[in-house]
C-alpha positions, 0 to 999 in steps of 0.5 A: 755322534749317533750310537750307530756311528760310535759302534761303526767307529769301534768296529773299524778299530777292531778290524784294524787291530785284528788285521795288523796284529794277527797273533795270540794276544790274550791278556794283552788287549785287542790292539797293543802297539808301542814305539818311542813316541806313543803307545796304545792298548785296547781291551774289551770286557763283557759280563753276562749275568743271570739274576733271580730275586725272591721277596718275602714278607715279615713272616718269611712268607713268599710274595713275588719273584723276578728273574732276568738275563742281561749284559751287566757290563760291556766296556772298551778300554784304552791306555798307553802313553803320548810323547813320552812314558811320563805322559799316560792316558786312560779311556774307558767307554761303556757300551751296554744299556746298563752302562749308558743309562742315567742320561738327563738334561744335566748330561745333554740328554745323551747316553753316558758312554764315558766312564774314564777319560784321564791324562796323567803326567808324572811331572816330578819324581813320585808326583803325578797330576791327572786331569779329566774324568775318572774315579775319585779316591773314595772307598776301596771297593769302588776303586777296585775295578768291577772286573776284579771282584771276588763276588759277582758285584759290589756290596750294598755299602758301595751302592748307597755311599760310594762317590764314583767318578767325577771330572776335575784334577787329581794329584797323587804322590807316594814315598817309602819310610825306612825299608818298606813302609809304603805311604801314598796320598791323593787329592781330587778337586772336582765338579761335584755332580758326577760323570758326564755332566754338561751343565754349568756347576751347581752349588760348590765343588768337591774335595776328596782326600785319601791316605793309604799305608802298607806297613809290610811293603807295597802291594805291587801292580795295584794288588791292593785294588784287586779282590782275591789273592790270585798271587798267593803272596808268600809274605803277609800284605796289608793296606790301611786307608782313610778317605774324606770327601766334602761336597760343598753345597751339593745339589744331589742327595748323595753328593755327586750321585743320586737324585737332584734335590729340586724344590719349588724355589730351585735346587736345595743345597747341602754340604755333604761330608763322607768318611771312609776307612778300609783295610785289605789283607792278603796271605797265601790265597787268603784275602780280607777286606773291611770297610766303614763309612759315615755320611752327614750334611751341614743342615737340618732346615725344613724345605718349602715350609714343609716338615721334611728335614734335610736328612730325608733328602740327603742320604745320610747314615753309616755302614760297614762291610766285611768280605773274605775269601780263600783261593785254592791251588786249583783256582776255585775260590770260596768267599763270603760277605756281610754288609750293613747300611743305615740310610736315614734310619732305614737299615739293611743287612745282607749276607752273601756266599759265593764261589768263583772259578778263575780260568785266566785270573780275572780275565776269564772267570765264572762266578756265582753267589747267593745273598739273603737280605733283611731290612728294618721294615721286616721285608726279606729278599733272596738273591741269586746271581750267576755271571760269566766274565771275559776280557781281551 
C-alpha cells in the first residue's frame, strides 16, 4: 500500500469520526465508540521540536553548531476490545519521517509505519497473553511513552541500551501479597531482530523477563510508567523492578537494534545479555527515577582473522541514569537528569535541566531543556531543545 493511500485511508477515518461524534471529546480520542461487542478509541499525538547543538573541543573552544525544526513524532493510536472486554487490542502507527525511518532489505525496503500491533487476551484471572509487535518489558524509561516524559526526550542510557519493540508473544501476571504489596511478572518470547522485520529469523530468538514490586500499593492507571507526579500522590508510592534480556545468537550489534554485524562470510552471531534495574518514586508532586544497565556478549573471538574483538562490534558496556522533578500547583515543573554511559570503553556523560508547563497534563504541554555533554575523547556538546506536544 502506497504512502498516499495510507494517508487517504486515515483522513477518511478522521472525517467519519468528526461527522459521527461531533462533540467535545478532548482527551477521549478523535473517535470513541463502544457497544457490547466491540469498542474503538482513535487518538492523534504530535511533537513539534526545535533542536540546537553547539560543539566544543577539549579546551572548550567553539567548533561548530547546528539547528533545525522538525516534527519529532506524529502518531496515530487505536485501542479497544473485540468480542468481549477480555480481548483487547492496541495499534500505534508512526507518520513522521523520523517515525518511519530505518527501512532496509530486512523490512522489505518499506517505511516502518507500525510501532505497536498487539492483541491481548485476559484468559484467566490475572493472566494475560499478548501476541503481535510491541514494546518488550525492558527498562522503565523505554516502557514510558514518549508522550509521558518530564523532559523533552529520553536519556543517553535509553538511546544506547534499550531493547525497544519486537514481534512475538508476551505473558503477564500480577498479584498482591498481604494488603498492598503488589507484584507483577512479565515474560516475552520474540524474534530478536526488532520491529517490522519481514525476513526469516537470523540467529536465535530473544527472551525477556521483568519483575516489579510496589511495596506501598499499586500505582494505579499505569502511574509507574508516567513521568512526573501529575496526580500529586498524597501517599508515598514506590516501584522497583529488574529486567533481564537474552538474545540468542543475535546478528545486530545491540541485540534487536543497531547495525547488522555482517562479515565477508555472513552474519556474525553473538548471544547478548542485558540486565536492567530501575526505581520510580512519587510523592506530593515530587518524582524520582533511577536506572542501571549492563550489557555483555558470550564471545571474544576475532572476525575474519582481523584483530577486532567482538566487543568492538557488539555494543557492550554499562550505564546509569538519575532524573527527578517537582511539579508545582500551577502545573509548572522543573526537572533535572544525570546520565552516564560507557559503550566499548567510550564514555559519555550528560547533565540536563528542564522546565515544563502542563496545560492538560501530558496531553497538551510545552517543554524545554538544556544539556551539557562530555565524552572520554574530551569533546563537549551543548544541546538546547524546545518542544510543543499535543494529543487528541
